[in-house]
C-alpha positions as CSV (number, residue, x, y, z in Angstrom):
1,M,-32.9,-3.7,48.5
2,S,-32.6,-6.0,45.5
3,P,-29.6,-8.3,45.1
4,S,-27.0,-6.8,42.9
5,S,-26.4,-8.5,39.6
6,P,-22.9,-9.3,38.6
7,S,-21.4,-6.6,36.4
8,P,-21.1,-7.5,32.8
9,A,-17.7,-8.5,31.5
10,P,-15.8,-5.8,29.8
11,P,-16.0,-5.9,26.0
12,A,-13.1,-7.6,24.3
13,A,-10.7,-5.2,22.8
14,A,-11.2,-4.9,19.1
15,P,-8.3,-6.2,17.1
16,P,-6.0,-3.5,15.8
17,Q,-6.7,-2.4,12.3
18,H,-5.1,-0.3,9.7
19,T,-6.3,0.5,6.2
20,E,-4.7,2.6,3.5
21,R,-4.7,3.0,-0.2
22,L,-1.6,4.1,-2.1
23,G,-3.3,6.4,-4.5
24,L,-1.4,8.8,-6.7
25,P,-1.1,12.5,-5.7
26,W,-3.2,15.1,-7.6
27,W,-0.2,16.6,-9.3
28,L,0.7,13.3,-11.0
29,W,-2.9,13.0,-12.3
30,L,-2.7,16.5,-13.6
31,G,0.6,16.1,-15.2
32,S,-0.2,12.8,-16.8
33,L,-3.5,14.0,-18.3
34,A,-1.7,17.1,-19.6
35,V,0.9,15.0,-21.4
36,A,-1.8,12.7,-22.8
37,A,-3.8,15.7,-24.1
38,L,-0.6,17.2,-25.6
39,L,0.1,13.9,-27.3
40,A,-3.4,13.7,-28.6
41,V,-3.1,17.3,-30.0
42,E,0.1,16.3,-31.7
43,I,-1.5,13.3,-33.4
44,W,-4.5,15.3,-34.4
45,M,-2.6,18.2,-36.0
46,G,-5.7,19.7,-37.5
47,A,-6.6,16.6,-39.6
48,P,-10.3,16.1,-40.4
49,G,-12.4,13.0,-39.8
50,V,-11.5,10.2,-37.4
51,R,-8.1,11.7,-36.7
52,A,-9.8,14.7,-35.2
53,W,-11.4,12.9,-32.2
54,L,-9.8,9.4,-32.1
55,P,-6.6,10.4,-30.3
56,F,-8.6,12.1,-27.5
57,A,-11.1,9.3,-27.3
58,V,-8.2,6.7,-26.9
59,L,-5.4,8.5,-25.0
60,L,-7.3,10.3,-22.3
61,P,-9.3,7.3,-21.1
62,A,-6.2,5.0,-21.4
63,T,-4.3,7.5,-19.2
64,V,-7.1,7.6,-16.6
65,A,-7.2,3.8,-16.6
66,G,-3.4,3.5,-16.2
67,L,-3.3,6.0,-13.4
68,A,-6.2,4.2,-11.6
69,W,-4.3,0.9,-12.0
70,L,-1.2,2.4,-10.5
71,G,-3.1,3.7,-7.5
72,R,-5.0,0.5,-6.8
73,I,-2.7,-0.9,-4.0
74,R,-4.5,-1.3,-0.7
75,I,-2.7,-2.1,2.6
76,A,-4.7,-3.4,5.5
77,V,-4.1,-5.0,8.9
78,R,-7.2,-7.0,9.8
79,D,-8.3,-10.6,10.6
80,C,-4.8,-11.3,12.0
81,E,-3.2,-10.6,8.5
82,L,-1.2,-8.0,6.8
83,R,-2.8,-7.6,3.4
84,V,-0.9,-5.8,0.6
85,D,-3.0,-5.9,-2.6
86,D,-3.6,-9.6,-3.0
87,A,-0.7,-10.8,-0.9
88,R,-1.4,-12.0,2.7
89,L,0.9,-12.4,5.6
90,P,-0.4,-13.9,8.9
91,V,0.8,-11.8,11.8
92,R,2.1,-14.8,13.7
93,F,5.1,-14.8,11.3
94,V,6.0,-11.2,12.1
95,A,9.2,-11.0,14.1
96,D,9.6,-7.2,14.0
97,V,8.4,-4.2,12.2
98,V,10.6,-1.2,11.4
99,P,9.1,2.1,10.2
100,L,11.3,3.7,7.5
101,D,11.5,7.2,6.2
102,A,12.7,8.0,2.6
103,A,16.4,7.6,3.6
104,G,15.8,4.3,5.4
105,R,13.8,2.9,2.5
106,R,16.6,3.8,0.1
107,E,19.1,2.0,2.4
108,V,17.0,-1.1,2.6
109,L,16.2,-1.2,-1.1
110,G,19.6,0.0,-2.2
111,V,22.7,-1.8,-3.5
112,G,22.8,-4.3,-0.7
113,A,19.1,-5.3,-0.9
114,D,18.2,-8.9,-0.4
115,P,16.9,-10.3,-3.7
116,L,14.5,-12.6,-1.8
117,A,12.6,-9.8,-0.1
118,F,9.0,-9.1,-1.0
119,V,8.7,-5.4,-2.0
120,V,5.7,-3.3,-2.8
121,Q,7.3,0.1,-3.4
122,R,5.6,3.2,-4.8
123,P,8.0,6.1,-5.6
124,W,5.5,8.8,-4.8
125,V,5.0,7.5,-1.2
126,P,8.0,8.5,0.9
127,G,7.6,6.2,3.9
128,A,7.6,2.4,4.2
129,V,7.8,-0.4,6.8
130,Q,10.2,-3.3,6.9
131,V,8.4,-6.4,8.2
132,V,11.0,-8.9,9.4
133,L,9.7,-12.5,9.2
134,D,10.1,-15.5,11.5
135,D,9.0,-18.4,9.3
136,P,11.6,-21.1,8.8
137,A,9.6,-22.6,5.8
138,D,9.7,-19.2,3.9
139,P,12.9,-18.1,2.2
140,T,11.6,-14.5,2.2
141,P,13.6,-12.6,5.0
142,F,11.4,-9.5,5.1
143,W,8.7,-7.5,3.4
144,V,9.1,-3.8,2.5
145,V,5.8,-2.0,1.9
146,S,5.3,1.6,1.0
147,T,3.0,3.5,3.4
148,R,2.1,7.1,4.1
149,R,1.8,6.3,7.8
150,P,4.7,4.0,8.7
151,V,4.6,4.4,12.4
152,E,0.8,3.7,12.6
153,L,1.2,0.6,10.3
154,A,4.1,-0.7,12.4
155,E,2.1,-0.2,15.7
156,A,-1.0,-1.9,14.2
157,L,1.1,-4.9,13.0
158,L,2.9,-5.4,16.3
159,A,-0.4,-5.0,18.3
160,A,-2.1,-7.5,16.0
161,R,0.8,-9.9,16.4
162,D,0.7,-9.6,20.2
163,A,-3.0,-10.0,20.3
164,A,-2.9,-13.2,18.1
165,R,-0.3,-14.9,20.4
166,P,-1.8,-17.0,23.2
């Protein structure tokens, strides 16, 4: 009988991750393109020459570019950071994370909102998370970030924070 070899160490748990893009819904694309086409037709009004094609060649691509720009925001929890577009928050500064529905988001961002809060809000996304900070050097009390999956984002942030602590 051969001597038994020691069992390999269990693989380290992968750090929690969350990735999301706050793209626009299909109906907003459809409605915006319809409005741009209607505006191009109004400018055209049966005129010959350049006025026949220029409004369509300018307004429709400009509308697509504007809509793509509005839906560019990406949210990610990886490498011990919360990344919202180009903003970065190390998870070691996260004190708590509160998932918010539409009513909760309205309350946090309503009349009594803190003017020092960092807010990335998209009106077509109903949910959000409030990330309460614990950084004495930063005057920002919390972040409010729109998300379609607030509970999953909150869990990923809290798990990343707990995994980053010694």
